N, C-alpha and C positions, 0 to 999 in steps of 0.2 A: 347348492343352496341358500346360502345370504348375499346373492346377488354380488359377488366376486369371481374372479377369473376362475382360480385355483390354487393351492389343492383345499379341498373341505376341512374344516377344522372337526379333529376328532374329538374334541373336547379338552379334560385338563392334559396338562403337559406329563410327557412319562419321564420319570427319574434318570437323570443323566442328559436329557434332550438339549440342546442349545436351540432355541425358538428364536427367529429372527420375524419380525412383520416389516415389511414392505408398503410404505405409504405413496401415494401419487396421483396422477393423471394418468393422460393416456400413453405416457411413456414408459412406466410403471407397468400400467393394464398390458400394455403392447396391442395396439390399436390394430394395427394394421399387420400382426402378426397371426399365422393361419392355424396357431400352437399357442398353449400357454407356456409348452417346455420351451419357446426360442425368444423366450422375453427376459430381461436382466433379474428380476428376482429369481426364477428356476436356475438360471444360470451361475448367479450365485451361491445355491445350493448346493450346485452338482460341484462346484469350484472347493469350496468347502468341505463337503463330506469326501472329496478324493486325499483331501491336505490333513485333514484332522482322524482320527479313528473314533468318534462319537456319533450319535445321531444328531443329525441337524435337518430342521423343516423351517424353511421360508416362506412365509406365507403372503400372496400376494393380493395387496387393498387398495389396488389402483382404480380409478376409475375417471374413463375419459371424460374429458373439459372441467374438471374438479378444479377451484380455486384453493389456497389456502384457509378461505372460510369454511370450505365445503368438507375438505380434508381433516381440518381443526373438529370438524365434528364428527366423522368416522373414527379418528383419534379416542375423544372424548365417549365416545359411545361404545365403542367393540373393542379398543385395542386390550383394556385390561382383563377382558374375557380372554383371550387368547395367551395372558401371561408372558409376554416373550421378555428374552433375554436382550434384546438388541431391537430396537427402531431404528429403520430408514426411512429418511424423508427425501422425495424429489420430487420437487414442484418450485412454479414460477414462473412455467408458461403461459399458462392461460391468464394468472394476475397481471402481466405485463397488457394482456388485451384490456383489463379493466381498465390501466392507466388512462387513454382514450377516452372516458367517460367521466363525468362531471365526478369531483372531489372522491378520484381514484375507484371509485364504482360505490363510494361511500362507507361509513364506520362498520356495516351490517351486511354490507355487499347489494342493498337494494336497488341501488343507482346503476349495477350492472346486471343484474338477474331479478328475478321477481318469481313468484310460485308457480309451481307446476301449472299451465293453462292447457287446455283441451275444448275442441268443441265434441261433443259427444255428437256420434251418427243417430241421424232420426229411425223411427222403429220400421220403415218400409224398405230402407237402406238397409239396416241389421237385416231385415226378413230377406233380403233379394240378395244379401252376400252369403248369408248364412245357405241357404239352398244352392247357389252355384259357385264352383270351382270355378269358372271363369270370371264371373263377378269379381270373386275375390281376389283373384290375382291382377283383375284389372284395376281394381278399387284398391290395392295396396298404395299403388303408384300414385293412382289419381290423389285419394284424400292424403297423403302423407305432404303432398304438395299443397295444400291449403290448411296446416295446422291441425288436420285430424290425426289419431294415432293408425297406423304405425310411422314412424317418419322420422328426422333428422332432431333429434331431441332437446338442443342446442336453441332451437326456432321456438321451443316450445317456453324457455325458461329464461331464455336470456334476449333484453332490448337490442333493438336497431343499433348499431356503430350510430356514433352522432357524426354530421357532416364532416366532410375534410379537414376545412380550416377551425372547425372548433374540435373535430380529435386533436389536431395537432397542438392548438393552445391548450386544451387538457392534458396532454403528454408532455410537455413542456413546464407545464406547472408539478407534472405530480414528483412523489419527493419517494413512493414508496413506502409510505407510512403505515398503510395497513397489512401488507406482506410484512415487514419487518415484524410489526407488532404480534400478527398469527403467526409468523416462523417462531418467534421468540417464547410463544405461550404454547405452540406444540413440541419444544423442546423440554422447557419445562415440566409439562403435562406427562411426556413421555418418560422421564428422568425418575 
């Protein structure tokens, strides 16, 4: 219901429950896992439940493709509502991609990502798709290639990578300053 993998949030934490929130990107979400039960936050929950005799809940707030900029937003907007005892932060791979962009993606990530952008379908196309299962099936594939929804979401929010030489130059000059800043901020907010 909140847009995260699992489990659903029950609201206020029960007395005596150890609640853990896992933040991250695709490796936390379990992008290629067919079940939320096979990703590391669920495994941590089961391992701790076996070892300790108290109720333990681990909430998976991982979102594929997120950098520390977006993870910090999730932390600031949602985590306090869950009243966690422990916050686990697993991130960095997507921030590494930003290193190839000018100024490491920029202090606000706007040289790496931009606001959601898609082209709405025209009225005749919407009508045709709504009346034909075959057109819906074919249309989903065709339109996803042209920045229409549905499709690969990162195409809709991320700039194409710089050319090879420029990407190498940007990466060579990168020091990880925004990654470090965001990670320190996440730790401070989580505390």
